[in-house]
N, C-alpha and C positions, 0 to 999 in steps of 0.2 A: 540471603542476608548479604549486604554489601561488605566487602573486605576493607580493611584499613588502607588508607591511601598512601601516597608516596611520602618520603621524608619531608619534603618541602610543604606539602599540604597539611601533614600532621603537625608540623612545627607551627605553621601559620594559625591553624585552628586552636592549638594549645595556647599560643600567645594571645589570641583574641579572647580567650577565656581566662587570662591572667596566670597562665602556667608557663613553665620553661621545660624544654626537653634536653636530654643529654646532647652535648655538642659532637660526640663521636658518631658521625653520620653512618658509618658502617655498622656500628653496634646497634643503633636505633633501627636501621633497615633490617638487621637480623631479627630483632625483637618484633617488628611489624610483620615480617614474614612468618614468624612463629605464631603470632596472634592470628594471622590469616589461616594458618594450618588448623588452629583450634576452631575458627569460624566454620571452615569446611568440615571438620570432624564432628563438632558438637552442635553447631548452629549458633554459637555465641563466642564472644571475644574473651575467652578465659586467659588470665595472666599466663604468659609462657613459663614463668618460674614456679608455678604451683600446679600440682597434679589435680586435674578435673575429674569429677565423678561421672560426667556425661549427663547429669541430671541438673538442669538449669536452676531449679529451685534450691538445690543444695549448694550450688556454686555462685549464687548471686553476688556474694561479697567479694568474689575473685574476678568478676567481669571487669575488664579494663574500661575506664579507670576504676580500680578496686576501691572498696570502702576504706582501706587503710592508707591510701595515697597521701591525703592531707596530713594525717597524724605523722606519717613517716617523713614527709617533707619538713614538717616543723621540728621533729626530734632529731633527724639524721641528715637532712639536706637532700634526700632522694627517696623515692619510693623503693619498695623491696627489690624490684628488678632494675632499678636505676634508669628507667625510661624517662620519668619526670625528675627534675632536679630543681633545687632552690636557686634563687638569684645569687646567694653567697657562694654556692658551688660554681656557678657559671663565672663569677667574677674572680674566683680563685681565693676568696677569703676563707673558704671552708673546703677541706679535702674529703673526698668520698671514702668511707670506710665500710666494713661489713655491716649489714643491716639485719637485725634479727627478724624472724618471721612473726609478726604481730598476730597473724591469724592463728598460728599454732599456740601462741601464748594465751589468746582468748579462749580457744577451744579447751585447753587444759584447765583454765580457770572455771569455765562452765561445768566441766565434768566434776570438779572438786567442790563446787558450791551449789547448795540447794537453798532457794529462797525460804526465809522463815515465814510462817503463816502470818505473823503480825505485820511484817513488811509488805506482804502481798495484799493484805486487807487495807493497809494504809494507801497503797497505790490505787486500789479499786475505789476507795472512798474519795480520793482526790479526783479521779476521773468522773465520779458522779457529781461532784461539786461544780466542775467546769464542764458544762454540757453545751458545746456549740451547736448551732442550727444545722450545720453541715459537717461532715468529717474533715479533719485536718490531716493532710498528707505531708510527709517529709521525704525529700530525696536523700537516700542513704549515701549518695556519692558526694553531693555538694552542700546539702543542708537546706536547699530551697524548700519553702513551706507554701502550701496552697490549701484553700478551703473550698472543696468541691465534693460532689457525691462520689466521684471516682478520680484517681490521679490522672494527670495529663498523659497522653500517649508518649510524649518526649518531654524531658525536663527542659524548660526554656533557658536554663543557665548552662548546664553541662551536657545536655542532649542525651542523658541516660534514658533507657526505656522505662515504661510505666511499672514494670515489675521490680524496679530498683527503688520504688517508693514504699514506705510503710505508713499505715494509719497510726497516728499518735494520739488523737482524740476523736 
């Protein structure tokens, strides 16, 4: 698996996809090096700020760019590890502060909540009403949707691998 590129290449690719990265080049280089260590160790680019299990399927939501990036950018001006930052942070309109680990919050919610049978039946009946001719896949990283028998090998928008897609219909 290819390692993450240099600061300049990473910054250019991020900006071409509508994102900004932290201006602290030394900080970003350290994060990219840590991601590369995780690629060498696990075979995938796990976020360097989160502990990987070593099982790709369990860590899919933490593969950079993680599933929480956009929500964190909207709510806090940066992703959890502060690799990606918002335009407001870059321009100095917003200061970076501590960012809670959204993944841990979601895991805690899932452990405390069990779906009610009525709610599950409603979801199943809605899926039966809307029956497309081909499956609909959503990229869990950027939200790209496509209707194909299988998800694309790479997301055309964010370049995430096919295992970052989930079938929604």
